N, CA, C and O of each residue as an XYZ file, in Angstrom:
600
protein
N     -60.377    -17.910     -7.034
C     -59.859    -16.782     -7.785
C     -58.875    -17.298     -8.839
O     -58.163    -18.273     -8.596
N     -58.834    -16.673     -9.965
C     -57.944    -17.067    -11.046
C     -56.517    -16.682    -10.693
O     -56.260    -15.574    -10.221
N     -55.587    -17.608    -10.928
C     -54.189    -17.326    -10.577
C     -53.590    -16.267    -11.494
O     -54.048    -16.071    -12.620
N     -52.564    -15.590    -11.001
C     -51.875    -14.550    -11.762
C     -51.252    -15.142    -13.028
O     -51.228    -14.487    -14.070
N     -50.746    -16.383    -12.942
C     -50.159    -17.041    -14.110
C     -51.200    -17.201    -15.216
O     -50.933    -16.893    -16.377
N     -52.399    -17.688    -14.846
C     -53.459    -17.873    -15.835
C     -53.841    -16.536    -16.452
O     -54.027    -16.447    -17.665
N     -53.962    -15.491    -15.630
C     -54.285    -14.158    -16.149
C     -53.236    -13.683    -17.145
O     -53.574    -13.123    -18.187
N     -51.963    -13.907    -16.825
C     -50.892    -13.475    -17.728
C     -50.913    -14.267    -19.025
O     -50.672    -13.699    -20.090
N     -51.195    -15.563    -18.965
C     -51.279    -16.379    -20.182
C     -52.434    -15.892    -21.048
O     -52.277    -15.717    -22.257
N     -53.599    -15.672    -20.428
C     -54.761    -15.181    -21.172
C     -54.463    -13.815    -21.779
O     -54.797    -13.569    -22.938
N     -53.839    -12.923    -21.011
C     -53.499    -11.591    -21.520
C     -52.547    -11.687    -22.703
O     -52.681    -10.937    -23.669
N     -51.580    -12.610    -22.635
C     -50.641    -12.797    -23.743
C     -51.389    -13.250    -24.996
O     -51.133    -12.742    -26.088
N     -52.304    -14.195    -24.847
C     -53.090    -14.681    -25.986
C     -53.912    -13.548    -26.579
O     -54.003    -13.416    -27.800
N     -54.508    -12.734    -25.723
C     -55.306    -11.598    -26.196
C     -54.441    -10.645    -27.001
O     -54.852    -10.185    -28.067
N     -53.243    -10.342    -26.501
C     -52.372     -9.411    -27.218
C     -51.932     -9.983    -28.551
O     -51.810     -9.247    -29.530
N     -51.692    -11.286    -28.604
C     -51.314    -11.928    -29.866
C     -52.464    -11.857    -30.861
O     -52.253    -11.553    -32.035
N     -53.682    -12.136    -30.397
C     -54.838    -12.137    -31.290
C     -55.330    -10.736    -31.621
O     -55.963    -10.529    -32.657
N     -55.041     -9.759    -30.739
C     -55.450     -8.381    -30.995
C     -56.946     -8.161    -30.915
O     -57.484     -7.313    -31.627
N     -57.625     -8.903    -30.069
C     -59.072     -8.767    -29.956
C     -59.471     -8.845    -28.493
O     -58.702     -9.285    -27.638
N     -60.695     -8.406    -28.229
C     -61.164     -8.523    -26.855
C     -61.543     -9.968    -26.587
O     -62.030    -10.665    -27.477
N     -61.322    -10.410    -25.379
C     -61.620    -11.772    -24.990
C     -62.644    -11.752    -23.873
O     -62.486    -11.032    -22.887
N     -63.683    -12.533    -24.029
C     -64.702    -12.622    -23.005
C     -64.305    -13.723    -22.040
O     -64.077    -14.862    -22.446
N     -64.222    -13.376    -20.748
C     -63.811    -14.331    -19.734
C     -65.004    -14.865    -18.948
O     -65.055    -16.058    -18.650
N     -65.945    -14.024    -18.612
C     -67.099    -14.436    -17.820
C     -68.331    -14.350    -18.702
O     -68.599    -13.310    -19.304
N     -69.072    -15.430    -18.780
C     -70.216    -15.477    -19.672
C     -71.491    -14.918    -19.072
O     -72.516    -14.887    -19.753
N     -71.468    -14.476    -17.823
C     -72.681    -14.052    -17.132
C     -73.252    -12.752    -17.672
O     -74.464    -12.549    -17.609
N     -72.429    -11.877    -18.194
C     -72.884    -10.570    -18.671
C     -72.552    -10.456    -20.158
O     -71.386    -10.483    -20.552
N     -73.584    -10.331    -20.963
C     -73.391    -10.199    -22.407
C     -72.898     -8.786    -22.710
O     -73.511     -7.803    -22.294
N     -71.786     -8.695    -23.439
C     -71.188     -7.386    -23.676
C     -70.271     -7.416    -24.893
O     -69.951     -8.473    -25.436
N     -69.864     -6.228    -25.295
C     -68.895     -6.035    -26.376
C     -67.983     -4.881    -25.976
O     -68.448     -3.878    -25.434
N     -66.675     -5.023    -26.245
C     -65.693     -4.012    -25.844
C     -64.929     -3.541    -27.075
O     -64.497     -4.347    -27.899
N     -64.768     -2.215    -27.189
C     -64.014     -1.642    -28.305
C     -63.171     -0.469    -27.807
O     -63.473      0.133    -26.777
N     -62.112     -0.155    -28.551
C     -61.196      0.949    -28.219
C     -61.301      2.048    -29.268
O     -61.464      1.780    -30.459
N     -61.202      3.309    -28.794
C     -61.261      4.472    -29.678
C     -60.282      5.536    -29.198
O     -59.842      5.516    -28.049
N     -59.939      6.477    -30.103
C     -59.034      7.568    -29.721
C     -59.776      8.872    -29.434
O     -59.148      9.855    -29.041
N     -61.104      8.904    -29.621
C     -61.870     10.099    -29.255
C     -63.281      9.696    -28.843
O     -63.699      8.557    -29.048
N     -64.009     10.650    -28.258
C     -65.321     10.314    -27.718
C     -66.465     10.407    -28.726
O     -67.634     10.432    -28.342
N     -66.124     10.460    -30.017
C     -67.165     10.325    -31.038
C     -67.439      8.850    -31.319
O     -68.489      8.499    -31.857
N     -66.492      7.990    -30.952
C     -66.611      6.531    -31.096
C     -66.932      6.118    -32.534
O     -67.733      5.213    -32.771
N     -66.292      6.797    -33.488
C     -66.550      6.520    -34.889
C     -65.602      5.478    -35.489
O     -66.020      4.624    -36.271
N     -64.326      5.558    -35.115
C     -63.331      4.683    -35.738
C     -62.607      3.864    -34.668
O     -61.834      4.393    -33.870
N     -62.881      2.563    -34.679
C     -62.245      1.666    -33.720
C     -60.742      1.619    -33.983
O     -60.304      1.724    -35.129
N     -59.963      1.462    -32.930
C     -58.507      1.565    -33.053
C     -57.811      0.602    -32.096
O     -58.317      0.339    -31.005
N     -56.651      0.074    -32.499
C     -55.842     -0.806    -31.656
C     -54.460     -0.230    -31.384
O     -53.746     -0.713    -30.505
N     -54.077      0.811    -32.143
C     -52.773      1.458    -31.956
C     -52.990      2.917    -31.593
O     -53.861      3.592    -32.142
N     -52.165      3.393    -30.640
C     -52.290      4.764    -30.158
C     -50.910      5.374    -30.001
O     -49.907      4.664    -29.924
N     -50.871      6.718    -29.953
C     -49.648      7.427    -29.603
C     -49.841      7.983    -28.191
O     -50.981      8.179    -27.769
N     -48.767      8.241    -27.457
C     -48.897      8.637    -26.048
C     -49.739      9.881    -25.794
O     -50.285     10.025    -24.700
N     -49.864     10.777    -26.754
C     -50.663     11.987    -26.532
C     -52.165     11.758    -26.754
O     -52.967     12.651    -26.484
N     -52.555     10.565    -27.246
C     -53.968     10.253    -27.450
C     -54.689     10.083    -26.118
O     -54.085      9.694    -25.118
N     -55.963     10.373    -26.116
C     -56.845      9.925    -25.045
C     -57.419      8.606    -25.533
O     -57.927      8.524    -26.651
N     -57.341      7.574    -24.703
C     -57.783      6.241    -25.100
C     -59.108      5.955    -24.409
O     -59.223      6.054    -23.187
N     -60.105      5.599    -25.211
C     -61.431      5.314    -24.697
C     -61.729      3.830    -24.840
O     -61.487      3.241    -25.894
N     -62.250      3.233    -23.788
C     -62.752      1.861    -23.815
C     -64.274      1.969    -23.743
O     -64.830      2.425    -22.743
N     -64.932      1.545    -24.811
C     -66.388      1.591    -24.882
C     -66.925      0.185    -24.643
O     -66.515     -0.768    -25.306
N     -67.847      0.063    -23.688
C     -68.425     -1.235    -23.355
C     -69.935     -1.168    -23.581
O     -70.632     -0.348    -22.983
N     -70.420     -2.041    -24.448
C     -71.861     -2.179    -24.670
C     -72.337     -3.406    -23.911
O     -71.842     -4.510    -24.140
N     -73.290     -3.223    -23.011
C     -73.889     -4.331    -22.265
C     -75.266     -4.630    -22.860
O     -76.001     -3.721    -23.248
N     -75.601     -5.921    -22.922
C     -76.873     -6.351    -23.494
C     -77.608     -7.249    -22.499
O     -76.990     -8.037    -21.783
N     -78.912     -7.123    -22.465
C     -79.768     -8.012    -21.671
C     -79.367     -8.094    -20.201
O     -79.323     -9.181    -19.624
N     -79.077     -6.946    -19.600
C     -78.740     -6.931    -18.183
C     -79.967     -7.261    -17.339
O     -81.087     -6.874    -17.673
N     -79.743     -7.968    -16.262
C     -80.803     -8.305    -15.315
C     -80.957     -7.167    -14.306
O     -80.082     -6.309    -14.182
N     -82.065     -7.173    -13.598
C     -82.329     -6.160    -12.574
C     -81.571     -6.561    -11.306
O     -82.105     -7.244    -10.433
N     -80.320     -6.121    -11.231
C     -79.455     -6.406    -10.083
C     -78.321     -5.397    -10.068
O     -78.191     -4.598    -10.995
N     -77.517     -5.423     -9.050
C     -76.374     -4.507     -8.898
C     -75.164     -5.080     -9.649
O     -74.858     -6.266     -9.530
N     -74.483     -4.230    -10.419
C     -73.246     -4.609    -11.098
C     -72.137     -3.659    -10.648
O     -72.260     -2.442    -10.785
N     -71.071     -4.216    -10.118
C     -69.893     -3.429     -9.737
C     -68.856     -3.619    -10.829
O     -68.251     -4.686    -10.936
N     -68.647     -2.593    -11.639
C     -67.702     -2.668    -12.758
C     -66.413     -1.968    -12.378
O     -66.427     -0.940    -11.702
N     -65.302     -2.529    -12.816
C     -64.014     -1.858    -12.630
C     -63.120     -2.164    -13.818
O     -63.307     -3.153    -14.526
N     -62.154     -1.296    -14.014
C     -61.257     -1.419    -15.159
C     -59.842     -1.104    -14.698
O     -59.628     -0.184    -13.908
N     -58.880     -1.871    -15.196
C     -57.464     -1.666    -14.876
C     -56.682     -1.447    -16.167
O     -56.834     -2.191    -17.137
N     -55.847     -0.417    -16.161
C     -54.982     -0.096    -17.295
C     -53.573     -0.567    -16.915
O     -52.985     -0.059    -15.959
N     -53.030     -1.543    -17.666
C     -51.751     -2.174    -17.338
C     -50.713     -1.843    -18.413
O     -50.911     -2.130    -19.594
N     -49.607     -1.236    -17.983
C     -48.497     -0.889    -18.884
C     -47.809     -2.156    -19.401
O     -48.005     -3.232    -18.836
N     -47.005     -2.045    -20.470
C     -46.292     -3.207    -21.000
C     -45.379     -3.901    -19.982
O     -45.138     -5.103    -20.091
N     -44.875     -3.161    -19.002
C     -44.008     -3.773    -17.984
C     -44.807     -4.364    -16.820
O     -44.222     -4.768    -15.815
N     -46.147     -4.418    -16.945
C     -46.993     -5.041    -15.935
C     -47.448     -4.134    -14.812
O     -48.143     -4.583    -13.901
N     -47.071     -2.868    -14.857
C     -47.435     -1.926    -13.796
C     -48.862     -1.408    -14.015
O     -49.224     -0.989    -15.114
N     -49.661     -1.447    -12.944
C     -51.000     -0.882    -12.974
C     -50.884      0.641    -12.963
O     -50.351      1.222    -12.017
N     -51.386      1.281    -14.018
C     -51.268      2.729    -14.165
C     -52.501      3.450    -13.625
O     -52.403      4.527    -13.035
N     -53.653      2.840    -13.837
C     -54.898      3.498    -13.426
C     -55.980      2.440    -13.246
O     -55.993      1.421    -13.936
N     -56.872      2.694    -12.324
C     -58.075      1.873    -12.217
C     -59.270      2.768    -11.919
O     -59.161      3.774    -11.217
N     -60.397      2.378    -12.466
C     -61.633      3.123    -12.303
C     -62.743      2.134    -11.963
O     -62.614      0.936    -12.214
N     -63.838      2.644    -11.390
C     -64.968      1.767    -11.097
C     -66.276      2.500    -11.345
O     -66.322      3.728    -11.412
N     -67.344      1.710    -11.481
C     -68.668      2.255    -11.746
C     -69.710      1.272    -11.218
O     -69.593      0.066    -11.435
N     -70.708      1.772    -10.540
C     -71.814      0.948    -10.050
C     -72.993      1.103    -11.005
O     -73.394      2.220    -11.335
N     -73.538     -0.015    -11.440
C     -74.654     -0.019    -12.382
C     -75.811     -0.787    -11.755
O     -75.641     -1.921    -11.309
N     -77.001     -0.159    -11.722
C     -78.196     -0.779    -11.133
C     -79.375     -0.597    -12.079
O     -80.107      0.387    -11.967
N     -79.571     -1.525    -13.004
C     -80.707     -1.406    -13.926
C     -82.040     -1.432    -13.178
O     -82.213     -2.206    -12.236
N     -82.972     -0.591    -13.596
C     -84.288     -0.511    -12.966
C     -85.282     -1.483    -13.591
O     -86.284     -1.845    -12.973
N     -84.998     -1.899    -14.814
C     -85.894     -2.841    -15.499
C     -85.036     -3.789    -16.329
O     -83.847     -3.542    -16.533
N     -85.632     -4.857    -16.797
C     -84.879     -5.796    -17.633
C     -85.729     -6.191    -18.824
O     -86.952     -6.080    -18.742
N     -85.158     -6.640    -19.911
C     -83.710     -6.584    -20.149
C     -83.279     -5.159    -20.454
O     -84.033     -4.376    -21.031
N     -82.082     -4.842    -20.066
C     -81.574     -3.495    -20.262
C     -80.263     -3.556    -21.044
O     -79.404     -4.395    -20.775
N     -80.127     -2.664    -22.002
C     -78.859     -2.476    -22.697
C     -78.276     -1.162    -22.214
O     -78.997     -0.179    -22.040
N     -76.987     -1.146    -22.000
C     -76.331      0.057    -21.461
C     -74.968      0.212    -22.124
O     -74.269     -0.772    -22.365
N     -74.601      1.445    -22.414
C     -73.297      1.736    -22.986
C     -72.530      2.603    -21.992
O     -73.025      3.635    -21.540
N     -71.312      2.169    -21.657
C     -70.438      2.916    -20.752
C     -69.087      3.093    -21.416
O     -68.689      2.301    -22.270
N     -68.382      4.152    -21.008
C     -67.003      4.264    -21.453
C     -66.119      4.710    -20.304
O     -66.549      5.405    -19.383
N     -64.867      4.286    -20.393
C     -63.805      4.699    -19.490
C     -62.718      5.281    -20.378
O     -62.623      4.924    -21.552
N     -61.903      6.168    -19.838
C     -60.843      6.771    -20.648
C     -59.582      6.949    -19.822
O     -59.607      6.947    -18.591
N     -58.465      7.104    -20.549
C     -57.178      7.357    -19.918
C     -56.341      8.240    -20.835
O     -56.362      8.082    -22.056
N     -55.614      9.159    -20.242
C     -54.650      9.971    -20.972
C     -53.358      9.972    -20.172
O     -53.368     10.211    -18.964
N     -52.249      9.704    -20.845
C     -50.955      9.658    -20.169
C     -50.465     11.062    -19.845
O     -50.768     12.024    -20.551
N     -49.710     11.157    -18.774
C     -49.124     12.442    -18.384
C     -47.716     12.553    -18.960
O     -46.935     11.601    -18.940
N     -47.421     13.733    -19.468
C     -46.079     13.993    -19.992
C     -45.104     14.159    -18.835
O     -45.497     14.438    -17.702
N     -43.821     13.980    -19.146
C     -42.775     14.281    -18.165
C     -42.775     15.783    -17.907
O     -43.283     16.562    -18.715
N     -42.211     16.175    -16.793
C     -42.058     17.589    -16.491
C     -41.039     18.233    -17.425
O     -40.294     17.520    -18.097
N     -40.986     19.577    -17.485
C     -40.095     20.283    -18.415
C     -38.621     19.900    -18.249
O     -37.921     19.732    -19.247
N     -38.144     19.761    -17.028
C     -36.740     19.411    -16.809
C     -36.441     18.002    -17.304
O     -35.427     17.781    -17.967
N     -37.306     17.052    -16.992
C     -37.125     15.670    -17.456
C     -37.167     15.594    -18.974
O     -36.398     14.850    -19.582
N     -38.068     16.366    -19.591
C     -38.148     16.384    -21.051
C     -36.852     16.921    -21.649
O     -36.340     16.384    -22.631
N     -36.330     17.978    -21.049
C     -35.104     18.589    -21.564
C     -33.927     17.615    -21.428
O     -33.119     17.490    -22.349
N     -33.830     16.939    -20.303
C     -32.715     16.013    -20.077
C     -32.812     14.751    -20.928
O     -31.794     14.240    -21.395
N     -34.030     14.245    -21.133
C     -34.189     12.986    -21.865
C     -34.460     13.193    -23.353
O     -34.221     12.291    -24.156
N     -34.958     14.375    -23.728
C     -35.310     14.632    -25.121
C     -36.611     13.961    -25.527
O     -36.908     13.842    -26.716
N     -37.389     13.522    -24.540
C     -38.629     12.818    -24.816
C     -39.744     13.338    -23.915
O     -39.508     13.653    -22.749
N     -40.961     13.426    -24.454
C     -42.098     13.902    -23.669
C     -42.642     12.836    -22.717
O     -43.187     13.159    -21.662
N     -42.491     11.561    -23.096
C     -43.069     10.467    -22.319
C     -41.997      9.466    -21.918
O     -40.979      9.328    -22.596
N     -42.231      8.775    -20.820
C     -41.305      7.743    -20.350
C     -41.265      6.593    -21.352
O     -42.279      6.292    -21.983
N     -40.105      5.943    -21.508
C     -40.003      4.844    -22.475
C     -40.883      3.647    -22.112
O     -41.226      2.856    -22.990
N     -41.258      3.496    -20.832
C     -42.054      2.333    -20.445
C     -43.531      2.413    -20.863
O     -44.291      1.482    -20.595
N     -43.948      3.505    -21.512
C     -45.325      3.590    -22.008
C     -45.469      2.926    -23.378
O     -46.585      2.632    -23.806
N     -44.357      2.690    -24.066
C     -44.412      2.129    -25.419
C     -44.486      0.608    -25.363
O     -43.808     -0.032    -24.560
N     -45.319      0.046    -26.224
C     -45.459     -1.405    -26.298
C     -46.914     -1.818    -26.168
O     -47.833     -1.031    -26.394
N     -47.093     -3.083    -25.795
C     -48.426     -3.674    -25.725
C     -49.031     -3.553    -24.327
O     -48.529     -4.131    -23.364
N     -50.102     -2.801    -24.242
C     -50.842     -2.587    -22.999
C     -51.967     -3.598    -22.925
O     -52.325     -4.224    -23.922
N     -52.523     -3.751    -21.727
C     -53.755     -4.516    -21.587
C     -54.701     -3.775    -20.651
O     -54.283     -3.070    -19.732
N     -55.969     -3.957    -20.915
C     -57.021     -3.376    -20.105
C     -57.862     -4.544    -19.598
O     -58.420     -5.313    -20.380
N     -57.941     -4.662    -18.274
C     -58.762     -5.713    -17.659
C     -60.061     -5.089    -17.186
O     -60.060     -4.060    -16.511
N     -61.169     -5.719    -17.545
C     -62.485     -5.240    -17.156
C     -63.115     -6.293    -16.249
O     -63.191     -7.471    -16.600
N     -63.566     -5.846    -15.070
C     -64.149     -6.741    -14.078
C     -65.617     -6.405    -13.872
O     -66.025     -5.247    -13.969
N     -66.399     -7.430    -13.588
C     -67.795     -7.254    -13.200
C     -68.024     -8.088    -11.943
O     -67.838     -9.305    -11.953
N     -68.426     -7.427    -10.866
C     -68.660     -8.091     -9.580
C     -67.462     -8.925     -9.141
O     -67.620    -10.028     -8.617
N     -66.258     -8.386     -9.362
C     -65.034     -9.021     -8.906
C     -64.465    -10.090     -9.814
O     -63.385    -10.608     -9.528
N     -65.136    -10.443    -10.890
C     -64.647    -11.447    -11.828
C     -64.245    -10.784    -13.137
O     -64.851     -9.802    -13.566
N     -63.210    -11.339    -13.763
C     -62.779    -10.775    -15.043
C     -63.866    -10.986    -16.084
O     -64.321    -12.105    -16.319
N     -64.267     -9.889    -16.697
C     -65.275     -9.914    -17.745
C     -64.593     -9.981    -19.107
O     -64.983    -10.781    -19.958
N     -63.568     -9.136    -19.320
C     -62.831     -9.083    -20.589
C     -61.426     -8.567    -20.357
O     -61.143     -7.869    -19.383
N     -60.558     -8.935    -21.283
C     -59.223     -8.340    -21.371
C     -59.061     -7.917    -22.821
O     -59.289     -8.702    -23.741
N     -58.667     -6.674    -23.011
C     -58.442     -6.170    -24.368
C     -57.059     -5.533    -24.404
O     -56.627     -4.910    -23.435
N     -56.375     -5.694    -25.519
C     -55.041     -5.144    -25.642
C     -54.963     -4.049    -26.684
O     -55.770     -3.992    -27.612
N     -53.972     -3.177    -26.517
C     -53.683     -2.158    -27.520
C     -52.190     -1.876    -27.502
O     -51.497     -2.232    -26.549
N     -51.704     -1.245    -28.541
C     -50.288     -0.934    -28.681
C     -50.079      0.558    -28.622
O     -50.787      1.329    -29.271
N     -49.081      0.963    -27.822
C     -48.679      2.364    -27.744
C     -47.375      2.491    -28.531
O     -46.400      1.790    -28.260
N     -47.377      3.399    -29.510
C     -46.232      3.537    -30.403
C     -45.986      5.014    -30.703
O     -46.806      5.864    -30.355
N     -44.867      5.320    -31.341
C     -44.555      6.704    -31.727
C     -45.406      7.183    -32.901
O     -45.696      8.373    -33.026
N     -45.801      6.246    -33.755
C     -46.584      6.602    -34.946
C     -47.710      5.582    -35.129
O     -47.557      4.411    -34.782
N     -48.819      6.029    -35.666
C     -49.957      5.152    -35.917
C     -49.740      4.336    -37.190
O     -50.262      3.227    -37.305
N     -48.990      4.857    -38.128
C     -48.800      4.180    -39.432
C     -48.067      2.891    -39.309
O     -47.835      2.214    -40.311
């Protein structure tokens, strides 16, 4: 298994480069981020009220079982959400497009009134999304959460 230190170094490099990084060569794929489910305009910066979509295009899949999972990691390293999906192509080669999404929850009315902010300060900064296939890291992609897109 890859050590946590190596994962953090790779994640740091990904955030610096601002691109998706392919870690496992077994599954041919492409990963992109969007702010809506029309998937028209790729994006790397988001505001907390956005819904963030991770679109994964798989190419030339073999006829076998694929266990996919995704982890959404806040800038402070906290795992916020994880999702999974089982994929079983019936024929090969198969191309498949999947998406996962996340939307942050606002603070409650009392917390908003006391802090003057809708979202916790720890949501701002550079996030990372880890994508796994059959227990191995497939890709890590980063995005930035900010007050303004400009």
